[in-house]
C-alpha positions as CSV (number, residue, x, y, z in Angstrom):
1,X,0.6,15.9,-25.6
2,X,3.3,17.4,-23.5
3,X,5.9,15.3,-22.7
4,X,4.6,12.6,-24.1
5,X,2.1,12.5,-21.0
6,X,-1.3,11.1,-21.8
7,X,-4.5,14.0,-21.7
8,X,-7.8,13.2,-20.8
9,X,-10.3,15.4,-22.0
10,X,-14.1,15.5,-20.8
11,X,-16.5,15.8,-24.5
12,X,-19.7,15.4,-23.0
13,X,-21.2,14.9,-19.7
14,X,-24.1,12.8,-19.7
15,X,-26.8,12.5,-17.3
16,X,-27.7,8.7,-15.8
17,X,-30.9,7.6,-14.7
18,X,-30.0,4.4,-13.6
19,X,-26.2,2.4,-13.6
20,X,-27.4,-0.6,-14.8
21,X,-25.2,-2.1,-18.0
22,X,-28.8,-2.4,-20.3
23,X,-29.5,1.3,-19.7
24,X,-25.5,2.2,-20.3
25,X,-25.7,0.7,-23.1
26,X,-28.9,2.3,-24.7
27,X,-27.7,5.5,-23.6
28,X,-24.0,6.1,-24.4
29,X,-22.2,5.7,-27.9
30,X,-18.5,4.9,-27.2
31,X,-15.7,3.0,-29.1
32,X,-13.6,2.5,-26.2
33,X,-14.2,1.8,-22.4
34,X,-12.3,1.6,-19.7
35,X,-13.6,1.5,-15.6
36,X,-13.5,0.0,-12.6
37,X,-14.0,-3.7,-12.0
38,X,-17.8,-3.7,-11.0
39,X,-20.1,-6.0,-11.6
40,X,-22.3,-3.7,-13.3
41,X,-19.6,-2.6,-15.5
42,X,-17.4,-5.0,-16.2
43,X,-19.2,-8.3,-15.7
44,X,-18.3,-11.1,-18.6
45,X,-22.5,-11.9,-19.3
46,X,-24.6,-9.0,-17.8
47,X,-22.0,-5.7,-17.6
48,X,-21.6,-2.8,-19.5
49,X,-18.6,-4.6,-21.3
50,X,-21.1,-7.7,-22.4
51,X,-23.6,-5.1,-23.6
52,X,-21.3,-3.1,-25.8
53,X,-20.0,-6.2,-27.4
54,X,-16.5,-5.9,-29.0
55,X,-17.8,-8.1,-31.9
56,X,-21.3,-6.7,-32.3
57,X,-21.1,-4.2,-35.3
58,X,-21.6,-0.7,-34.2
59,X,-23.6,2.2,-36.4
60,X,-22.3,2.2,-40.2
61,X,-18.9,3.5,-40.7
62,X,-20.6,6.8,-42.3
63,X,-22.7,7.1,-38.9
64,X,-19.9,6.7,-36.2
65,X,-16.3,6.6,-36.0
66,X,-15.7,3.3,-34.7
67,X,-16.9,-0.3,-35.9
68,X,-16.1,-1.8,-33.0
69,X,-16.0,-1.8,-29.3
70,X,-12.9,-2.3,-27.3
71,X,-13.1,-2.9,-23.2
72,X,-10.3,-1.9,-21.5
73,X,-10.1,-3.0,-18.2
74,X,-8.8,-1.1,-15.0
75,X,-5.5,-3.2,-13.8
76,X,-4.9,-0.7,-11.2
77,X,-8.1,-1.6,-9.6
78,X,-7.8,-5.2,-10.2
79,X,-4.2,-4.8,-8.6
80,X,-6.2,-3.5,-6.0
81,X,-9.0,-6.0,-5.4
82,X,-6.1,-9.1,-5.9
83,X,-4.0,-7.0,-3.0
84,X,-7.5,-6.8,-0.6
85,X,-8.5,-10.2,-1.1
86,X,-5.0,-12.0,-0.4
87,X,-4.5,-9.2,3.1
88,X,-8.1,-10.6,4.3
89,X,-6.8,-14.1,4.2
90,X,-3.8,-12.9,6.1
91,X,-4.6,-12.5,10.2
92,X,-2.0,-10.7,10.6
93,X,-2.5,-8.3,7.4
94,X,-6.5,-7.7,8.4
95,X,-5.4,-7.2,12.2
96,X,-3.2,-4.4,10.8
97,X,-4.7,-2.4,8.8
98,X,-7.8,-2.6,11.0
99,X,-5.8,-1.0,13.3
100,X,-4.4,2.0,11.2
101,X,-8.1,2.2,9.9
102,X,-8.8,3.0,13.1
103,X,-6.0,4.7,14.3
104,X,-6.7,7.4,11.4
105,X,-10.2,7.8,12.5
106,X,-9.7,10.2,15.2
107,X,-9.3,13.7,13.6
108,X,-7.1,14.7,16.5
109,X,-4.1,11.7,15.2
110,X,-4.9,12.1,12.1
111,X,-4.3,15.5,12.3
112,X,-0.8,15.2,13.5
113,X,-0.1,12.5,11.2
114,X,-0.6,15.0,8.3
115,X,1.7,17.8,9.6
116,X,4.7,15.8,10.1
């Protein structure tokens, strides 16, 4: 680590045939998990984090680095949901963001904005 900054490394890429929690929990052997808060991933009853129960022992210690799995929800994604849901409750905010979205849909306008 340089200057105390985190480093992300990919150890392996695993092809996924499905995205359901049961399939993922049967396919992936992990000792930590963090991802967006989509229901199939973070759902507390049927999401992947529920299937990879942190209190359920994993493989025996000699077969696995970890004996339990910790789930850390993505706070940035949670904050994004809170801001989005809040903005939808305020009509002025909804109108403003709709205007911005329509405004940037024009490739000519977007090009002008990007060059400023």
